[in-house]
C-alpha positions in Angstrom: 52.7 30.1 -14.1 56.2 28.8 -14.6 56.1 27.5 -11.0 52.6 26.3 -10.4 52.6 23.3 -12.6 55.4 21.6 -10.8 55.6 23.0 -7.2 53.2 22.9 -4.3 53.6 24.4 -0.9 52.8 22.8 2.5 51.9 25.4 5.1 51.5 23.0 8.1 51.1 19.3 8.3 48.2 18.3 6.2 47.7 21.8 4.7 49.1 21.6 1.2 48.1 23.4 -2.0 49.3 24.9 -5.3 51.4 28.0 -5.7 48.9 29.5 -8.0 47.8 33.2 -7.6 45.0 35.4 -8.9 45.6 39.1 -9.8 43.2 41.8 -10.8 44.8 45.1 -11.8 42.5 48.0 -12.2 43.9 50.7 -14.5 42.6 53.4 -16.8 42.9 53.4 -20.5 46.4 54.6 -21.5 48.2 53.2 -18.5 50.1 50.8 -20.8 48.5 47.6 -19.7 49.3 46.0 -23.0 52.9 47.1 -22.9 53.3 45.6 -19.4 51.6 42.4 -20.6 54.0 42.1 -23.6 57.0 42.8 -21.3 56.3 40.2 -18.7 54.6 37.5 -20.7 57.0 37.4 -23.6 58.7 34.3 -22.1 55.4 32.2 -22.1 54.7 33.3 -25.7 58.2 32.5 -26.8 58.0 29.1 -25.2 54.7 28.4 -26.9 56.2 29.4 -30.3 59.2 27.1 -29.9 57.4 24.1 -28.3 54.3 24.2 -30.4 56.2 23.6 -33.6 57.4 20.3 -32.3 54.8 19.1 -29.8 51.7 21.3 -30.2 52.5 22.6 -26.7 50.3 25.4 -25.3 50.8 27.3 -22.1 47.5 29.1 -22.5 48.3 32.6 -21.6 45.2 33.7 -23.4 42.0 31.6 -23.8 39.7 32.5 -26.5 36.6 30.6 -25.2 35.6 32.4 -22.0 32.9 29.9 -21.1 33.4 27.6 -18.1 33.1 24.5 -20.3 35.5 25.9 -22.8 38.1 26.7 -20.2 38.0 23.2 -18.7 37.9 21.6 -22.1 41.1 23.5 -22.9 42.7 22.2 -19.7 41.6 18.7 -20.6 42.9 18.8 -24.2 46.2 20.5 -23.5 47.4 20.9 -20.0 45.7 21.1 -16.5 48.1 24.0 -15.8 47.0 27.3 -17.3 47.3 31.0 -16.9 44.3 33.1 -17.7 45.9 36.4 -18.8 44.1 39.4 -20.4 45.5 42.9 -20.7 42.0 44.2 -21.6 39.7 41.9 -19.5 36.5 43.7 -20.3 35.2 40.8 -22.4 36.1 38.3 -19.6 34.1 40.3 -17.0 31.1 40.2 -19.4 31.6 36.5 -20.2 29.8 33.4 -19.0 33.0 32.5 -17.1 32.0 35.0 -14.4 28.6 33.2 -14.0 30.5 30.3 -12.5 33.0 31.8 -10.1 32.9 28.5 -8.2 34.8 27.0 -11.0 37.6 29.5 -10.6 37.6 28.9 -6.9 38.1 25.2 -7.4 40.8 25.8 -9.9 42.6 28.1 -7.5 42.4 25.4 -4.8 43.7 22.7 -7.1 40.6 20.6 -6.4 39.1 18.2 -9.0 36.9 20.1 -11.5 34.1 18.5 -13.4 32.0 20.0 -16.2 29.2 18.3 -18.0 28.8 19.2 -21.7 26.0 18.0 -24.0 27.6 14.7 -25.0 30.5 14.4 -22.5 31.8 14.9 -19.0 35.2 16.7 -18.7 37.3 16.0 -15.6 40.5 17.8 -14.6 41.9 15.9 -11.6 44.6 18.4 -10.5 44.1 21.8 -12.0 46.7 24.5 -11.7 45.4 28.0 -12.6 46.8 31.4 -12.3 44.9 34.5 -13.3 46.1 38.0 -14.3 43.4 40.3 -15.5 43.9 44.0 -16.3 40.7 45.9 -16.4 39.5 49.5 -16.7 37.8 51.0 -13.6 34.4 51.5 -15.3 34.2 47.9 -16.4 35.2 46.6 -12.9 32.6 49.0 -11.3 29.9 47.6 -13.5 30.9 44.1 -12.7 30.8 44.8 -8.9 27.3 46.4 -9.3 26.0 43.4 -11.1 27.9 40.5 -9.5 29.9 42.0 -6.7 27.8 40.6 -3.9 28.1 37.1 -5.4 31.9 37.5 -6.0 32.4 38.5 -2.3 29.9 35.9 -1.0 31.4 32.9 -2.9 34.9 33.9 -1.9 36.3 34.7 -5.4 37.6 38.2 -4.5 39.0 36.9 -1.3 41.3 34.7 -3.4 42.5 37.6 -5.6 45.3 40.1 -5.3 43.4 43.3 -6.3 45.1 46.7 -6.9 44.3 50.1 -8.4 47.7 51.8 -8.8 48.0 55.5 -9.0 48.2 56.8 -12.5 51.7 57.6 -13.9 50.3 59.7 -16.8 51.9 63.1 -16.8 55.3 61.8 -15.5 56.3 59.3 -18.3 58.8 61.5 -20.1 61.2 60.4 -22.8 64.0 59.2 -20.6 66.3 56.1 -20.3 64.6 52.9 -19.1 64.5 52.6 -15.3 67.3 50.5 -13.8 64.7 47.9 -12.7 64.0 47.0 -16.3 67.6 45.8 -16.7 66.5 42.6 -14.8 63.6 41.9 -17.1 65.7 39.8 -19.4 66.9 37.7 -16.4 63.3 37.3 -15.4 62.4 36.2 -18.9 65.2 33.7 -19.1 64.3 32.1 -15.7 60.7 31.7 -16.9 61.9 30.0 -20.1 64.2 27.7 -18.2 61.4 26.6 -15.9 58.9 26.1 -18.7 61.3 24.0 -20.8 62.1 21.9 -17.8 58.4 21.1 -17.5 57.6 20.8 -21.2 55.9 17.4 -20.8 53.4 19.0 -18.5 52.1 21.2 -21.3 51.8 18.5 -24.0 48.4 17.5 -25.3 47.0 14.8 -23.1 48.9 15.9 -20.0 45.7 15.9 -18.0 45.5 12.1 -18.4 49.0 11.6 -17.0 50.3 11.5 -13.4 53.2 13.9 -12.6 54.9 14.0 -9.3 55.0 17.5 -7.9 57.7 19.0 -5.7 56.3 19.8 -2.3 58.0 22.8 -0.6 57.8 23.1 3.2 58.7 25.8 5.7 61.9 25.6 7.6 61.2 25.6 11.4 61.7 29.4 11.9 59.5 30.0 8.9 56.8 27.7 10.4 56.8 29.8 13.6 56.7 33.0 11.6 53.8 31.8 9.4 51.8 30.7 12.5 52.3 34.1 14.0 51.2 35.8 10.8 48.1 33.6 10.8 47.3 34.5 14.5 47.8 38.2 13.9 45.4 38.2 10.9 42.9 36.2 13.1 43.2 38.8 15.8 42.6 41.6 13.3 39.3 40.0 12.4 37.8 40.7 15.8 35.3 43.5 16.3 37.2 46.8 15.8 40.1 45.1 14.1 41.6 46.0 10.7 39.8 43.1 8.9 36.6 43.2 10.9 34.6 44.3 7.9 36.6 42.1 5.4 36.8 38.8 7.2 36.1 36.9 3.9 39.3 38.4 2.4 41.3 38.0 5.6 40.6 34.2 5.6 42.8 33.7 2.6 45.7 36.1 3.4 47.9 33.6 5.3 47.5 31.0 2.5 48.3 33.5 -0.2 51.4 34.5 1.7 52.5 30.8 1.8 51.8 30.5 -1.9 53.8 33.6 -2.7 56.7 32.3 -0.6 56.6 29.0 -2.5 56.7 31.0 -5.8 59.7 33.0 -4.6 61.6 29.9 -3.4 61.0 27.9 -6.6 61.6 30.8 -9.0 64.8 31.9 -7.3 66.1 28.3 -7.5 67.1 28.0 -3.9 68.7 24.7 -2.9 66.4 22.2 -1.3 62.7 22.4 -0.7 62.6 24.3 2.6 61.4 27.8 2.5 63.4 30.2 4.6 62.0 32.7 7.1 63.5 35.5 5.0 61.7 34.4 1.9 58.4 34.1 3.9 58.7 37.7 5.2 59.4 39.0 1.6 56.3 37.2 0.4 54.3 38.6 3.3 55.4 42.2 2.4 54.0 41.7 -1.1 50.7 40.1 -0.1 50.0 42.5 2.7 50.5 45.4 0.3 47.7 43.9 -1.8 45.7 43.5 1.4 46.0 47.2 2.1 44.8 47.9 -1.4 41.8 45.6 -0.8 40.9 47.5 2.4 41.2 50.8 0.6 39.0 49.7 -2.2 36.3 47.6 -0.5 36.0 48.7 3.1 32.6 50.3 3.7 32.8 53.9 5.1 32.5 54.1 8.9 30.0 56.4 10.8 32.6 59.3 11.1 33.3 59.2 7.3 29.6 59.2 6.5 29.0 62.2 8.9 32.0 64.0 7.3 30.6 63.4 3.9 27.2 64.7 4.8 28.7 67.7 6.5 30.8 68.5 3.4 27.7 68.2 1.1 25.7 70.5 3.5 28.6 73.0 3.5 28.7 73.0 -0.3 24.9 73.5 -0.5 25.1 76.4 2.0 27.9 78.1 0.0 26.0 77.6 -3.3 22.5 78.6 -2.2 22.7 80.8 0.9 25.3 83.3 -0.2 
């Protein structure tokens, strides 16, 4: 979120868009979703606390009104750049916002969003929206049963990085913090620096102003690498390919890699606006990990898997009733 309001990324000539990203993390109760949320979003909340005292500045890490109109009204009144963040997203998946997934698709794409309310029309010309929802498996499964077909058909899930990490319960003993957490303070400070640099973009009425965004482009080697990634994904969509049964999701992978590369380049503070091939490959590693998760979670079972499942059930029945 600290990047999306100011930086865009151009994949190829004429193909430019936001650096926004959508994440859905599926995790059981007790997996410390709230603790993780507190750890990584403390910078946004600290920025709000400081800036709101002087300017009523809101970054909108949590939105109370989960209706489509309420969300867009918030972007109109405060800032067109928001982050929809919930560490217990059950109420969001049951809200009216999920009845208008097209709105979230438009916000992801940075396209003009218009909502008609009873006495007014709300227009957000250049929305920038990130989404991070942590949800329990049972809630997500119910959502997929009720609205999963629509979520796939309209392309919402194709825009999301979805994961269901293996539980760490049973291994979280009382021990010193992992070495990786040493860098959390550096991460927090960089977020604060970026947010304070862009404070005018989060002031009330920012939606009515015009701000010039920084467009990041690929250095020539990165252009060649991104084009190759695009072609490889396209090839994998052919019959028998890895993405043959998930072509909807595959259609957004290359763009999500470009967006992630833009986030990495801007957040790391590299000189200039050209994204290097190294940064692109690092972004690809992250996005393709999520792609593997999506395949694991959503790919329908093949004929062999179905036969194996039936054989196992028959074997269990024979053991139980024939002996």
